[in-house]
C-alpha angles and dihedrals in degrees: 000000000000124000088246092058091050091059094057110110121200112231130184104242092214093055092045093050092046094050095044094046093049091049091050093046092050091048093052094044096047103031107033125008111038127064124228113254091226104056101009094232132126116222095261093054092045091050092049092052092045091051089052090047090051090050090049086237094157131153094265095051129075120280119264128212112271089228089059092055094043090050091054092047096052093038098050111019118006116049096197137099120303092233091059091053094044093049090052091049092048091055090051088059098046113103090201092055102039123048088210109018112220095199127056113217130200114199134019110340097167130266143250086261090068095256109159121244121253117266114281092249088067102044131072132207145187133169118278120245092252090056089066086073091056101058100028113130090019089130092055097077091256096140136032122257129213130198118261124242095288099030094244096110138031126227131189117259089214136001119248090235123180089198124077089233096170092068098027098056099016125209141231132196144147116226128173110294093350142054141193130218115174118173121220120258139200113276095218092052095047092048091049089053091047092050092049090048090053089052093046117019090184093070114129128224088257089057092049092049087064087067099035106049094180145294117328112208123204090230093053115217127142130285108221107218134353101234094089090049092053092047091052095046093049102037106018093248134077144133122236128186118223123198135193118253110241141177136189125238126187127207108232094209103044098024089226117145128221131200110226120204111203102166132022133201120280117279093007115140104231096205093051091045091056091046089054091050090050090051091051090052091047092050089048091238087126120035133189100053116121100173142003118206128181106211096168116142140158090295094062149288119314127164119178119205110187114213125211113254112266094022120119111251091198093056091046090050091051090049089053091049090051099045108026140047091269081103119038133175120228118201110212116211119173098198111146142152113271112184088341094307126107112246137168107232138183130230096271093049090053092051093043090054091052093047091048090049092051091049091050093048093049092049093050091044090050092049090051093048090047091051092050093044091051092048092052092039090053091054094045089047090055092047091052091051089049093050090049087055097031099139094054091043092054091047092053092047093049092051095047120100095218140353092268092057090044091052092050091049092050091050095048096054127084110231134198108259093221117179090349089074095063094048095047092047089071096051106021133264094270096056094104099027113119118227115273095027114137119260092234091062124085127026123352111174106307094337126088131201117203124222126223091257092052092048090052091051091049091053089052093048113124120227089237089069089065094071118107094250093050090049089053090049090051091049092049091048091052092049090050092049092050090049090049091050090052091052093047092050090050090056091052096043102038120062093197092055091050091048092049091050091051092050093046091053092050091047089053091051090049092051094049101040109015119115143170125284117268099191120071121214128213112211093223131027109255094196123186119271130187088259091061090058096051121077115236112243139152114265136182113233116201124187122187126214092255092053105263113146136185140157131224131186111263088233090072090066112078135179113265111230126208112295092012124136118237124234127226112251095202141005107228135171117274092252093045132074140176108276103174134025124183134178106216143158114259088238096054123109125234126199121220117200121201127213088253093059099257119135128211127186131217134183112235091236089059090066106083121252106239135186122266093259097043119108092215130224130303111264091224089065091056096050125079 
């Protein structure tokens, strides 16, 4: 047997497929398709923003070439194709795709007509101003970091965002065996709900819906009915119907009316939508349109659909809603990553996760600031002690052979605490003591023991710091540090202070970035019935004695002038004759009573329009 044959390992194909498929599925779910419930970003978007943050490519700095950013992303963090990264970055800059774009683009970034963006070597990008609120405090150890694909760099697992981005900008993705489709929402509404949830964690979904009325799409439009919104907010799944916003204009000279489309449903390609309408007109599935003009420009979207004179614009509009993308359904699916696991959540769970994340970030930021304040306070404290005992300090330093000996001598001696004593009496001797420092160091009554770090700072003290003004500055700095430490400890120890700080930060975001809703919402779904697709006109309904019925347009009946010859209104059997004749609207309802006392109803338009000489159809065939 050859060495090659010896290395062949028998594997159960079922086990291999199961293991490989599960590994692939987990990779797609966790690393590609689903957003994190805390910051609302998928890995590729988070990596793009972190690369821009690393490049200091912020809103108040010059634009950088898109290719430069994409190169950093695929080189450091995202080992995939450059087109995938660039496409993701382009979408983050499109104001018709994102409710609040997180990237500012300069150049051609595509259009609502589906035009592709320019190549990344031609376009430039930087982070939008609102994005500054998503990575603020990143340097303060507020979130965990993980190594990149080759272990040479580290990247945040989540951004310390102050903005509930998952709801505000939404997300969509298809994983293996599951998908997510979260619509964008209005920032002001979501922040109001978050603030109220911080104040009262017991709020129900019904309470939160009072603040968040529904999705708010960047392209505007109208959501037809609230039932799908409520289903999604309560269960995590629901279907909403979005409609274009339209108006009717009339030409004063010709009297012709036009249907004007000002806003279209979210993620609808305008050019394709108009092509579809043109096809419907060509195939005679929609009648009454004489011309379609796209008059959209930099000021906004405007499509003019000219209607043939005498045609009903309302009926034409309903036909367009029924047969074209002027009305579009949007399936809401709140599937997100919660602690690394895919989960279908409701509205309250999404807001609770954001509030919990903010609380965690603020605590970690406060702990970091406290650590830094104590480290600096400890050094300033030591310098103040040294200045209070400056003559002895200088004597010891002059007598020492080298800095090491001088530092040891400074640390071994008990010093007078001086002005430090009075300040520390108010807040406690450990206020500026870093963690891990020995209990014997620092103030003890009126005596003070210096640490190695303080001794090193004293040895590096410049003579200029010994002037009266510099001593006052040092004293003021120490007082400020002590005051800051008190405030930071209060945030960590008092829940109400932490809650107030969270609310203040969200209120500030709302003031700076909040705006009005763009999408209107109808309380109930109007739907489109057959009646909406039939023009209202006056018809003549004739019913014969033997039960034959038909309708004819009233226009076919004309006044007979003197000497004229009448026309037969119906051709009936010899033994039959017209028993009833009514002039009715095509949308009116007629009631048909049977000999047994049952009643059936029919709309006039349901009775067929027949020719003048036709006898019509039996009524019994039209009733159920």
